[in-house]
C-alpha positions as CSV (number, residue, x, y, z in Angstrom):
1,M,22.7,-5.5,20.0
2,G,20.8,-4.3,23.1
3,Q,17.1,-3.6,23.3
4,K,16.1,-0.2,21.8
5,T,14.8,2.4,24.3
6,I,11.0,2.8,23.8
7,R,10.4,6.5,22.9
8,H,6.7,6.3,22.5
9,K,3.8,3.8,22.7
10,V,1.2,3.8,20.0
11,L,-2.4,2.8,19.5
12,S,-2.9,1.7,15.9
13,L,-6.5,2.0,14.7
14,F,-7.8,0.2,11.6
15,A,-4.5,-1.6,11.8
16,N,-5.1,-4.1,9.0
17,I,-2.1,-6.5,9.1
18,G,0.3,-3.7,10.2
19,V,2.0,-2.7,6.9
20,A,2.3,0.9,8.1
21,E,4.1,0.1,11.3
22,A,6.6,-2.4,9.8
23,M,9.6,-0.2,10.6
24,L,8.6,1.6,13.8
25,K,10.4,-0.8,16.1
26,D,13.7,0.2,14.4
27,I,13.3,3.7,15.9
28,G,12.1,2.8,19.4
29,I,8.3,3.2,18.7
30,S,6.2,0.5,20.2
31,V,2.8,-0.3,18.9
32,S,1.3,-1.4,22.2
33,V,-2.3,-1.8,21.2
34,A,-4.0,-2.3,17.8
35,N,-7.6,-2.7,16.6
36,E,-8.8,-4.3,13.4
37,L,-12.3,-5.2,12.4
38,V,-11.7,-8.2,10.1
39,E,-10.7,-11.4,12.0
40,R,-8.5,-12.8,9.2
41,R,-6.4,-9.6,9.2
42,A,-6.3,-9.3,13.0
43,K,-5.0,-12.9,13.3
44,L,-2.3,-12.3,10.7
45,Y,-1.4,-9.0,12.5
46,Q,-0.9,-10.9,15.7
47,E,1.3,-13.4,14.0
48,I,3.5,-10.7,12.6
49,Y,3.5,-8.6,15.8
50,P,3.1,-11.1,18.7
51,E,4.1,-8.4,21.3
52,T,1.2,-6.1,20.4
53,N,-2.2,-6.3,22.1
54,M,-4.6,-6.8,19.2
55,I,-8.3,-6.2,19.8
56,C,-10.4,-7.7,17.0
57,G,-13.8,-6.1,16.6
58,D,-15.8,-3.1,15.4
59,I,-14.7,0.2,16.9
60,I,-18.3,1.4,16.6
61,D,-19.3,-1.4,19.1
62,K,-19.3,0.1,22.6
63,K,-17.7,-3.0,24.2
64,T,-14.9,-3.1,21.6
65,Y,-14.3,0.6,21.9
66,T,-14.2,0.5,25.7
67,S,-11.6,-2.4,25.5
68,I,-9.4,-0.3,23.2
69,I,-9.5,2.7,25.4
70,D,-9.0,0.8,28.7
71,L,-6.0,-1.2,27.3
72,S,-4.5,1.9,25.8
73,K,-4.6,3.6,29.2
74,R,-3.1,0.7,31.0
75,N,-0.3,0.6,28.4
76,E,0.3,4.4,28.7
77,V,-0.2,5.0,25.0
78,D,0.8,8.5,24.0
79,I,0.3,8.5,20.2
80,I,-2.6,7.4,18.1
81,L,-2.0,6.2,14.5
82,A,-5.3,6.0,12.6
83,T,-5.6,4.7,9.0
84,P,-9.3,4.4,8.4
85,P,-10.5,2.5,5.2
86,C,-10.3,4.9,2.3
87,Q,-12.4,3.1,-0.4
88,G,-15.4,5.4,0.3
89,M,-13.2,8.4,-0.6
90,S,-10.6,7.1,-3.0
91,T,-10.7,8.1,-6.7
92,A,-10.3,4.4,-7.4
93,G,-13.5,3.6,-5.4
94,Q,-17.2,4.4,-5.6
95,Q,-16.9,7.8,-3.8
96,Q,-20.3,7.4,-2.2
97,D,-21.3,10.2,0.2
98,E,-23.0,7.8,2.5
99,D,-20.4,5.1,2.5
100,S,-20.3,4.0,6.2
101,R,-16.5,4.0,6.2
102,N,-16.5,7.8,5.7
103,Y,-17.9,8.0,9.3
104,L,-14.9,6.2,10.9
105,L,-13.3,9.5,11.6
106,L,-15.8,10.0,14.5
107,P,-14.7,7.1,16.7
108,T,-11.1,8.2,16.0
109,I,-12.0,11.7,17.4
110,D,-13.6,10.0,20.4
111,A,-10.4,8.0,21.0
112,I,-8.3,11.1,20.9
113,K,-10.6,12.9,23.3
114,D,-10.7,9.9,25.7
115,L,-7.0,9.2,25.7
116,S,-5.6,12.7,25.2
117,P,-2.4,11.4,23.6
118,K,0.5,13.8,23.1
119,Y,0.3,13.3,19.3
120,A,-2.0,11.7,16.7
121,V,-1.7,11.0,13.0
122,I,-4.6,10.3,10.7
123,E,-3.7,9.0,7.2
124,N,-6.0,8.7,4.2
125,V,-6.4,9.5,0.5
126,P,-6.1,13.1,-0.6
127,N,-9.9,13.2,-1.3
128,F,-10.5,13.0,2.5
129,I,-10.3,16.8,2.6
130,N,-13.3,17.0,0.1
131,T,-15.4,14.4,1.8
132,T,-18.6,15.3,3.7
133,I,-20.9,13.4,6.1
134,N,-24.1,14.1,7.9
135,Y,-23.1,15.7,11.2
136,N,-25.5,17.3,13.8
137,G,-28.2,17.7,11.2
138,S,-26.1,19.1,8.3
139,R,-23.4,17.9,5.9
140,R,-20.0,18.9,7.0
141,L,-16.5,18.4,5.7
142,L,-14.6,15.8,7.7
143,T,-11.8,18.3,8.2
144,D,-14.2,20.9,9.6
145,I,-15.6,18.3,12.0
146,L,-12.0,17.5,13.1
147,N,-11.3,21.1,13.8
148,L,-14.7,21.7,15.6
149,E,-14.1,18.7,17.9
150,L,-10.4,19.0,18.6
151,A,-8.9,22.4,17.8
152,Y,-9.4,23.6,21.4
153,R,-7.0,20.9,22.6
154,Y,-4.7,20.2,19.6
155,K,-2.7,22.0,17.0
156,I,-3.9,20.4,13.7
157,S,-2.0,20.4,10.4
158,I,-3.4,18.9,7.2
159,N,-0.9,17.8,4.6
160,I,-0.9,16.2,1.2
161,I,2.3,14.3,0.5
162,N,3.7,12.0,-2.2
163,T,5.8,9.2,-0.8
164,E,8.2,9.4,-3.7
165,K,9.6,12.5,-2.0
166,Y,10.7,10.4,1.0
167,G,12.9,7.7,-0.5
168,V,10.0,5.4,-1.4
169,P,10.2,4.0,-5.0
170,Q,6.5,4.6,-5.6
171,S,4.5,7.7,-6.5
172,R,1.7,7.5,-3.9
173,E,-0.2,10.6,-2.7
174,R,-1.6,10.5,0.8
175,M,-3.3,12.9,3.2
176,I,-1.5,13.2,6.5
177,I,-3.2,15.0,9.4
178,L,-0.9,15.6,12.4
179,L,-2.2,16.6,15.8
180,T,0.0,18.0,18.6
181,R,-1.5,18.6,22.1
182,N,-1.6,22.3,22.8
183,D,0.4,22.0,26.1
184,L,3.4,20.7,24.3
185,K,6.1,23.2,23.3
186,N,7.1,21.7,19.9
187,T,4.7,20.7,17.1
188,W,4.9,17.5,15.1
189,T,5.5,18.3,11.4
190,I,6.0,16.5,8.1
191,P,9.6,15.7,7.3
192,K,11.4,17.8,4.7
193,E,11.1,16.5,1.2
194,E,14.3,14.7,-0.1
195,E,16.1,15.6,-3.3
196,N,17.0,12.0,-4.2
197,I,14.3,10.1,-6.0
198,V,14.5,6.3,-5.8
199,T,13.5,4.7,-9.1
200,L,12.1,1.3,-10.0
201,Q,15.5,0.5,-11.4
202,D,17.0,1.2,-7.9
203,A,14.3,-0.9,-6.2
204,I,14.0,-4.0,-8.4
205,G,16.3,-3.5,-11.4
206,W,18.7,-6.1,-10.1
207,I,16.1,-8.9,-10.1
208,P,16.6,-11.2,-13.1
209,T,14.0,-11.8,-15.7
210,I,11.0,-13.9,-14.6
211,D,8.6,-15.5,-17.1
212,P,4.9,-15.7,-16.3
213,F,3.1,-19.0,-15.9
214,V,0.6,-19.1,-18.8
215,K,-2.3,-21.2,-17.6
216,D,-4.2,-21.7,-20.9
217,L,-1.3,-23.2,-22.8
218,S,-0.6,-27.0,-23.0
219,P,2.6,-28.1,-21.3
220,K,4.2,-28.7,-24.7
221,E,3.2,-25.2,-26.0
222,F,4.4,-23.6,-22.8
223,K,7.8,-25.2,-22.9
224,L,8.2,-24.3,-26.5
225,L,7.4,-20.6,-25.9
226,F,9.1,-20.3,-22.5
227,P,12.0,-22.8,-22.5
228,L,13.8,-21.0,-19.6
229,Y,10.7,-20.8,-17.3
230,E,11.8,-23.4,-14.7
231,K,15.4,-22.1,-14.4
232,R,14.2,-18.5,-14.0
233,R,11.5,-19.6,-11.5
234,E,14.2,-21.3,-9.4
235,N,16.4,-18.2,-9.5
236,A,13.4,-16.0,-8.5
237,L,12.4,-18.2,-5.6
238,S,16.0,-18.3,-4.4
239,I,15.7,-14.5,-3.8
240,S,12.4,-14.7,-1.9
241,P,9.5,-17.2,-1.5
242,W,7.3,-14.2,-2.5
243,N,9.1,-13.8,-5.8
244,K,6.8,-16.4,-7.5
245,P,6.0,-16.0,-11.3
246,P,2.5,-14.5,-11.8
247,V,-0.1,-16.5,-13.6
248,H,-1.7,-15.1,-16.8
249,I,-3.5,-16.0,-20.0
250,Y,-1.6,-16.2,-23.2
251,R,-3.3,-13.5,-25.2
252,Q,-2.5,-10.9,-22.5
253,V,1.1,-12.1,-22.2
254,K,1.6,-12.0,-26.0
255,T,0.3,-8.4,-26.1
256,M,2.7,-7.3,-23.4
257,Q,5.7,-9.0,-25.1
258,Y,5.3,-6.4,-27.8
259,T,4.7,-3.5,-25.4
260,P,7.8,-1.3,-24.8
261,T,8.9,-0.2,-21.4
262,G,6.8,2.7,-20.0
263,K,4.1,2.2,-22.7
264,S,0.5,1.0,-22.9
265,A,-0.4,-1.9,-25.2
266,F,-3.2,0.3,-26.5
267,D,-0.3,2.2,-28.4
268,N,0.8,-1.0,-30.1
269,P,0.2,-1.7,-33.8
270,P,-3.3,-3.4,-34.2
271,A,-1.7,-6.9,-34.4
272,H,-0.5,-6.5,-30.8
273,R,-3.3,-4.6,-29.1
274,P,-5.3,-6.2,-26.3
275,I,-8.0,-8.5,-27.5
276,K,-10.9,-10.3,-25.8
277,E,-11.5,-14.1,-26.0
278,D,-13.6,-13.6,-29.1
279,G,-10.8,-11.7,-30.9
280,T,-12.4,-8.3,-30.7
281,F,-10.4,-5.3,-29.4
282,V,-10.5,-4.5,-25.7
283,K,-11.6,-0.9,-25.0
284,G,-9.8,0.8,-22.1
285,Y,-7.6,3.6,-20.8
286,H,-4.0,4.1,-21.5
287,N,-3.0,3.5,-17.9
288,T,-4.2,-0.1,-18.2
289,Y,-2.3,-2.9,-20.0
290,S,0.7,-0.6,-19.3
291,R,4.3,-1.2,-18.4
292,Q,6.0,0.7,-15.6
293,K,9.1,2.9,-16.3
294,W,12.6,2.0,-15.1
295,D,13.8,5.5,-14.6
296,A,11.0,6.8,-12.3
297,P,9.3,5.7,-9.1
298,A,6.6,3.1,-9.7
299,Y,3.0,4.1,-10.3
300,T,0.7,3.9,-7.3
301,I,0.1,0.2,-6.4
302,T,-3.6,-0.6,-6.4
303,M,-5.6,-3.5,-4.9
304,D,-5.9,-5.0,-8.4
305,N,-2.2,-5.4,-8.8
306,R,-2.6,-9.1,-10.0
307,K,-4.2,-8.0,-13.3
308,I,-2.3,-7.1,-16.5
309,S,-5.5,-5.3,-17.5
310,S,-5.6,-3.0,-14.5
311,Q,-3.7,0.3,-13.8
312,G,0.1,0.3,-14.5
313,N,0.7,-3.2,-13.1
314,V,3.1,-4.7,-15.7
315,H,6.8,-5.1,-15.1
316,P,8.9,-2.5,-17.2
317,G,10.6,-5.4,-19.1
318,R,13.8,-5.4,-21.1
319,L,14.3,-5.4,-24.9
320,I,15.4,-8.9,-25.7
321,G,15.5,-8.8,-29.5
322,E,13.4,-9.0,-32.6
323,D,10.9,-11.6,-33.8
324,K,11.0,-13.1,-37.3
325,N,9.1,-10.1,-38.6
326,G,11.6,-7.6,-37.2
327,E,9.4,-6.4,-34.4
328,N,10.8,-5.7,-30.9
329,V,10.1,-8.2,-28.2
330,Y,10.3,-7.5,-24.4
331,S,10.9,-9.7,-21.4
332,D,8.8,-10.0,-18.2
333,A,5.4,-9.9,-19.9
334,R,3.7,-10.1,-16.5
335,V,2.6,-8.1,-13.5
336,L,5.1,-7.4,-10.7
337,T,5.7,-10.3,-8.3
338,L,4.6,-9.9,-4.7
339,Y,8.2,-9.6,-3.7
340,E,8.8,-6.7,-6.2
341,L,5.6,-5.0,-4.9
342,M,6.9,-5.3,-1.3
343,R,10.1,-3.7,-2.2
344,I,8.2,-0.9,-4.0
345,M,6.1,-0.4,-0.9
346,S,9.4,-0.3,1.2
347,I,8.3,-3.3,3.2
348,P,11.5,-4.7,4.8
349,D,12.9,-8.0,3.4
350,D,12.9,-9.4,6.9
351,W,9.3,-8.5,7.7
352,P,8.0,-11.8,9.4
353,L,5.1,-12.5,7.0
354,P,4.2,-16.2,7.6
355,K,5.1,-18.3,4.6
356,N,1.6,-19.9,4.4
357,T,-0.1,-16.6,3.9
358,D,-2.3,-16.4,0.8
359,E,-0.6,-14.3,-1.9
360,A,-3.8,-12.8,-3.3
361,F,-4.8,-11.6,0.2
362,I,-1.5,-9.9,0.7
363,R,-1.6,-8.3,-2.7
364,R,-4.9,-6.6,-2.0
365,I,-3.7,-5.4,1.4
366,I,-0.5,-3.9,-0.1
367,G,-2.7,-1.9,-2.4
368,E,-4.5,-0.4,0.5
369,G,-1.4,0.5,2.6
370,I,1.0,3.4,3.1
371,P,4.7,2.7,2.7
372,P,6.3,2.0,6.1
373,L,9.5,3.9,5.2
374,F,7.5,7.1,5.0
375,I,5.8,6.3,8.4
376,K,9.2,5.6,9.9
377,K,10.5,9.0,8.7
378,L,7.4,10.7,9.9
379,F,7.7,9.2,13.4
380,N,11.4,10.0,13.4
381,N,10.4,13.6,13.0
382,L,8.5,13.6,16.3
383,P,9.6,16.4,18.6
384,E,11.7,15.3,21.6
């Protein structure tokens, strides 16, 4: 196949390792310049996207900012993709008014002014629209600041979307701000929502059962309780090197073995509810120690997706029979594998993630990202 025609050149700000842009090359969108603060992330981004000019550094630093702008001008960038860190605004975070990350909209606005791109997109959590910062002596909403600084030059639309409406097998609400330069005839808009919902069954239902590795059992106990572990592990790794069995402790695994698909272990009979090491009951919310549902998109993936005890992280499981007491037992008493998470995030199977990348590192990053399938469809909706 021939080289795709480049339709647009993009500057990616707060690029992380480039999850958002994983499908853009498919539609002729070239990420020409990227910026990321954290060196470890920037290096991995460069390995995944060797053709992109990565600038590692703090965008607040004048030297770094100047390098970003100069390189973007030389590369004739005409779109800015900005995905500033959301932990200061997220309902899963601390939501501190003076979290310094809440101020990262300001250098994004500066970049839009200095580059005057045809289009820009700012992606964040829905609570972005309720977040205020100190601005010119008073507290102002981030969205008000955006309008004050850019409405004279750009048409601005603020949208709240759920990625499950765009073919992504995950319910994930995001705020998408689209900017179109006023001299352009047609405005960049959010794609039309799709009727077809992709479920967890569609995304990972074909993957065979995988037993967890239980780290606090002796080898003899483990083999007795999970006699098919090695065979299932081999099958899993034949699908993908990222399909490794998660590692857990036995009391959590045992609890989830008695937890039905789509339910929380807190709904189990007392004998199978979550317990601490000292045998006392765990106190928690019903979205923790909970299995996903097969017939719906996955719950939102969080950064704590390695933990059975966190929000909606456990595989849906399958009923495999009854124990000696006549109680139902379910398979896959574990969190989702990294490969399963990647499919739920719509990350392509051929995404060139280096095989020596630390799994825990990638799991956290996936919990921060936006599904690339939605970004692909959003960019495919650019006016021509």
